[in-house]
C-alpha angles and dihedrals in degrees: 000000000000117000095246089053090054091051090049090049090054093047094049092046091052092049091050091051092051092050091050092053092047093051091049092054091052095045095099093054104042145358112277115261118235109269127198110264113239119205097029109170138203133193118253111197118201113195113196144185132184134189094014090159097191096298091157096147121064114255126165109311092350102100097202129233096285095057091040090055090044090057090051089050092053095050091046089052090053093044120017089194091080132124126193113214141167135217093211144269092089088148135029126059085049134160119261099266090062103026092053089061098043090260094289090133091056093052090047093048095048091046092051089045092061105258105178103190141346141187122223123259127202091264091061084072095052093108094037136266094282091059091048097046092044121026099021098047091043090052092052090051091054094044097047103029088230137097102300092209089070089068092059105048118171117163092173096048110101139180109263114284094003143078091236110125114247093193136033108285101205144358130211127212124185116225122179091337094311123112112229114197124202120199115196127206136166133209114280088229094077093111090063093044103055137039108288090219091069098053104040089123095057145076124197113214138186114308092207094054092047094048094049092046094051094040089055090050093052091049102044097095093243107128093195094069099043130279130210133186094197120033124199126185118218106194127178090212131087151158129283087216130075094199111102095211091054093045092052094056104029116136098231137106087259093052090050090049092054094049100039106033111121118285086236088073109095101185139009122215114189144183144160099093095067092229130140120228143126118197145157113238128185118242136163091289096044132262116350135175120265120187144172119186103210114244150286095031095294092127139026114215118218126198114183116198121189102215129193101232094207098048106022090234119149103227099174140007142189138178138207140164118232114208110220095201138029136184114262128217093284094049097257124132113252132181120257093204137044113256125252102248096211092054090043091060091050090053094047091052092047092053092049093047092049090062088065093047089048092070092069113114114241102169153337134254128199095218142343115311106203145188121238128287138054085278101043110252095018096103122044091176097075135070115267136192090228093053092051093043093053090048088054090050092051091048091050092048092054098042110034122113093265094054110107099201134069106299115252120234101195134025134195133198128198115228093224090063091064109086104164140024127243103239125198094218114170101333110001095261115160115203128205089251093049091053091047093049091058092061106017098166097076092223119187115241111240129195126206143156124262132175119231087252091056090050089055089049092051091051090050089053089066083087098074128223118273112278095028120140090245125031093214137021111192114215122221108233131198128247114283097038120091138156145177124231145183111229100205099038123128116275111286093018102079100097117074121166120013121189132186119197090347097307131095110275111256101231093195094054125090122238130194107235136190130206138146118277093257094057094038089058092055098264119171090026094295093140093163090073092052090049092055120107135248100021109193134179107243092209091242137096125217095250094051090046091052095048092048091048091054091048090053095050124059092209127007117216122202113264108248126256118237101071082116114044134181108252120241136048099238093099090096142008120233124201129180121204086227133004093200113064136171125225109276094025128107135212129215112236119202121192120191137172095058128135114259110274093015115153123215137181131210136202137178142175091051092306097310089115115051122180110193105153096075114148116254117258115276127230089284092053095251136125136165140197142170124267106207122204114210120238090242097044111140119235113259147093119301142172132236110211118203113197134190121177112266093009131103112257120260111224120201121183124223137165137228113212122199128228115291112277120226111268113264092205116098117239110264120240113235090234105040147022113264113263137195124236116269115268091207119073112247117251088220114090090212094055092240111158116259111270091217097056116120124222092261093049091052090060094058112017109035142020117273118248089232097051115138130238088263088062088054089055090050089052090051089057092051099046096034089228135082117253100267099157091267117110114223090222089076089061089062093049092050092048090052092052091051092051092051092049090051093051090049093052091050092051092048093052091047095052092040090056091054092055 
């Protein structure tokens, strides 16, 4: 509390004590007179939301803006000393009814529902600072009838290169004669969560420094710079945990904020991590309430502060979370509060208007992109082109050149999050509404780190725990990741070979992964994703990512099936009419053991030859085709690869043999074994074979006396001269004599010149 408040507390307390003593002394003589009661308290209720994300229409456990406002109305009716506040992300990452109209319906609905003050979240910067400081704040002013800047507090948001606040730092509301001050801050990670182009004018500083600075200002007794009796921190930051003991000691910027924020701060209301908790955490001024009210308007947080009306001291506090919906007897979600009719009409109009906006074209597809099952969407346990395509979209959204965070390498998509197919129709046009219908939950895309071993574990978790509604949920996976599996293997043994970018997945390495918030939190029993490290909001929702992907691609093709393949090559038998073929020939390939109507493909020569028009398997499960060998095919060993979608390839070796080469063995004489010319010059000047040579010597050292004319030709080639009776060895001797004579003459002339 401010110093002057503390002095006043002491004075009033002393006066009360004196009055009490005086009345005691007079008790025997007369009845005590009524004295003014010092320290009279009242209950200040703070109702809070966080991460509402434009969920204006009711959907599942999200109550919608009308019921949310109705709950606030009911609590205000019970206690007029009530304020309705938000810890940020009111807009952005919204469902279609709001997102399609730049979230104007959400601002209008919250304004009409009595929102008193709000801090900014990272999603308030989705469209850039100019949009926030202009259109958004102006819309809040119109919707609430108050200063719109007080619905976008940001004490740690500064003008670039300075410590000058770019947003309003705090707001003050008077309740029952007590000034309640709200300081707003946002996570320092905003630059990695939104497009850098939209926040070039801003810096995001320490939340702790900003809170303590503003809290000191509001408690310094100087009326001209704002004074507050009760101070509440609204922070768009939070814990990944829901356990109070863990939250109190966590080694994060948020944990430090809870423990070190000024003792003048009486309560902390948080957001950003979409968790649900209410705790009491020790700070410089003692224990104080800390709360986060889940997400999407499923829950209304409630912090009750017992305030001394004469001093402004908070003498007691409590917290609770009020669920806005519950499942009824038939398992359907029903509202726990009556709706606010004014807000209800805003929502109904927004939904109707969004239908018109939904007809806007956002992209083009080349053919249907479908969910799994013979009837698309009927089987979530099989691979689908839509699941893989959406995984590709999420990977692109978290790795393209405009993404501010660490680029993702792999992405996953849960099949239950796909609620409609993308149909080609007449011309392949994809409308805004069609894209929104595919992923209607407006889930934030989250990035995190997983080891290769954790990726294997996540793939194993596609086979759901016993007793689950579905025995298998097949994940969509992004391009570059593939694996083989055994369907009926024991639990934990389904996944066999995993490859990433064509190489075996390194299970000891760490990979940066993207998934929607539902899957990242371990939804659908995929605990491996929740156990991953460094979860971070990407600053994007699935719908925005999809729309931007379509805008960046002229035509979107379905992602292929086969990223997941049944392990083993016994699904068919392959036979070649011959496994040794000459260039220009062809072999007949017969494939049996297929299902009737099955379609296969074949390739050879390391993919240079692709055969894709193979007839479908007949009623006996057989088909055949020709394997042609090109005229210029080089001799060697090759492989024929038979492929069927979602099956492991069957590889069959074959060889290409070249034309027959001329024999390297000399023609044998009828009368003798072929011999080679002698390597030693004959001693006979006439070249006549030695008369003392034995039969074995004649085969290796000298020509045979019975050698044919062909042998003479061979000898001509070796000696370079025809056999004329002159042995070429004498040429060498003569040349040597001439050289020696020349050297002698040179020496004689040299010595003769000296004399």
